[in-house]
C-alpha positions in Angstrom: 33.2 -5.9 -35.0 30.4 -7.5 -32.9 28.1 -10.1 -34.3 25.0 -11.7 -32.8 22.0 -13.7 -33.9 18.5 -12.0 -33.7 15.6 -14.3 -33.0 12.3 -12.6 -32.5 9.7 -15.1 -33.8 10.8 -14.8 -37.4 13.7 -16.9 -38.9 17.0 -16.1 -37.1 19.2 -13.7 -38.9 22.9 -12.8 -38.3 23.6 -9.1 -37.5 27.1 -7.6 -37.4 27.8 -4.1 -36.1 31.1 -2.2 -35.7 31.2 -1.0 -32.1 33.9 0.4 -29.9 34.8 -1.8 -26.8 33.4 0.8 -24.4 30.0 0.7 -26.1 29.7 -3.0 -25.4 29.9 -2.2 -21.7 27.1 0.4 -22.0 25.0 -2.1 -23.9 25.4 -4.7 -21.1 24.2 -2.2 -18.5 21.2 -1.3 -20.6 20.1 -5.0 -20.5 19.6 -4.8 -16.7 16.1 -4.2 -15.4 15.1 -0.9 -14.0 14.7 -2.3 -10.5 18.1 -3.8 -10.6 19.6 -0.4 -11.6 17.7 1.3 -8.7 19.1 -1.4 -6.4 22.6 -0.7 -7.5 22.1 3.0 -7.1 20.8 2.5 -3.5 23.8 0.3 -2.8 26.2 2.9 -4.0 24.4 5.6 -2.0 24.6 3.4 1.1 28.3 3.0 0.7 28.7 6.7 0.3 26.7 7.3 3.4 29.0 5.1 5.4 31.9 7.3 4.5 30.2 10.7 4.9 28.8 12.0 8.1 26.5 14.4 6.3 25.0 11.8 4.1 24.6 9.4 7.0 22.8 12.2 9.0 20.6 12.9 6.0 19.7 9.3 5.6 18.8 9.1 9.3 16.7 12.2 9.2 14.8 11.0 6.1 14.2 7.6 7.8 12.9 9.2 11.0 10.6 11.6 9.0 9.3 8.7 6.9 8.5 6.6 10.0 6.7 9.5 11.6 4.7 10.2 8.5 3.9 6.5 8.1 2.7 6.3 11.7 0.4 9.4 11.3 -1.0 8.1 8.0 -1.8 4.8 9.6 -3.7 6.5 12.4 -5.5 8.6 9.8 -6.4 5.4 7.9 -7.8 3.9 11.1 -9.9 7.0 11.8 -11.3 7.2 8.3 -12.2 3.5 8.2 -13.8 3.8 11.7 -15.9 6.8 10.5 -17.0 4.8 7.4 -18.0 1.8 9.6 -19.9 4.0 12.1 -21.7 5.7 9.2 -22.7 2.2 7.9 -23.8 1.2 11.4 -26.0 4.4 11.5 -27.6 3.4 8.2 -28.1 -0.1 9.6 -29.7 1.4 12.7 -32.2 3.3 10.6 -33.0 0.1 8.7 -33.4 -1.7 12.0 -35.9 0.8 13.3 -37.8 0.7 10.0 -37.8 -3.2 10.0 -38.9 -3.3 13.6 -41.8 -1.0 12.9 -42.9 -3.2 10.0 -42.4 -6.3 12.3 -44.7 -4.9 15.0 -47.5 -4.3 12.4 -47.0 -7.8 10.9 -45.6 -6.7 7.5 -42.2 -8.5 7.8 -40.5 -11.4 9.5 -38.3 -11.6 12.5 -35.4 -12.7 10.3 -35.2 -9.4 8.6 -35.1 -7.6 12.0 -32.4 -10.0 13.1 -30.3 -9.4 10.0 -30.6 -5.6 10.5 -29.7 -6.0 14.2 -26.6 -8.1 13.4 -25.5 -5.7 10.6 -25.8 -2.7 12.9 -24.1 -4.5 15.8 -21.2 -5.7 13.6 -20.4 -2.4 12.0 -20.7 -0.6 15.3 -18.1 -3.0 16.7 -15.8 -2.4 13.6 -16.1 1.3 13.9 -15.5 1.5 17.7 -12.6 -1.0 17.6 -11.0 1.1 14.9 -11.1 4.2 17.1 -9.9 2.1 20.1 -6.9 1.0 18.0 -6.2 4.7 17.2 -6.2 5.6 20.8 -3.9 2.6 21.8 -1.4 3.3 18.9 -1.3 7.1 19.5 -0.1 6.5 23.1 3.2 4.8 21.9 6.4 6.2 23.4 
């Protein structure tokens, strides 16, 4: 027989349950968090990998494939962000031309032209530097 006190915001109450000794061990495991259970599973798998050449080779292969995929996805991320930045720079360039045309006719101030110029220049730099990083990272050994 196992007894415990339940406290869940209401007045405490005493609960007794007839349980086999093996069930107590199962209950103790179920109180662990899911992340802790996953960690224990990985630890057991790693120990098995140390004893088995096949599992060790499988772990190495999965690790190499994961690193390669992560590298390619990072390059893709840099290319996509570079494209978005260059598209924004193009929109800023169109705005710069429009604001400069208004400035020459006297319908706007030089500050608006300067803001459009700085925006275009900044996003052009962001886009080009993103593609330069792709080129530099893709030449790794």
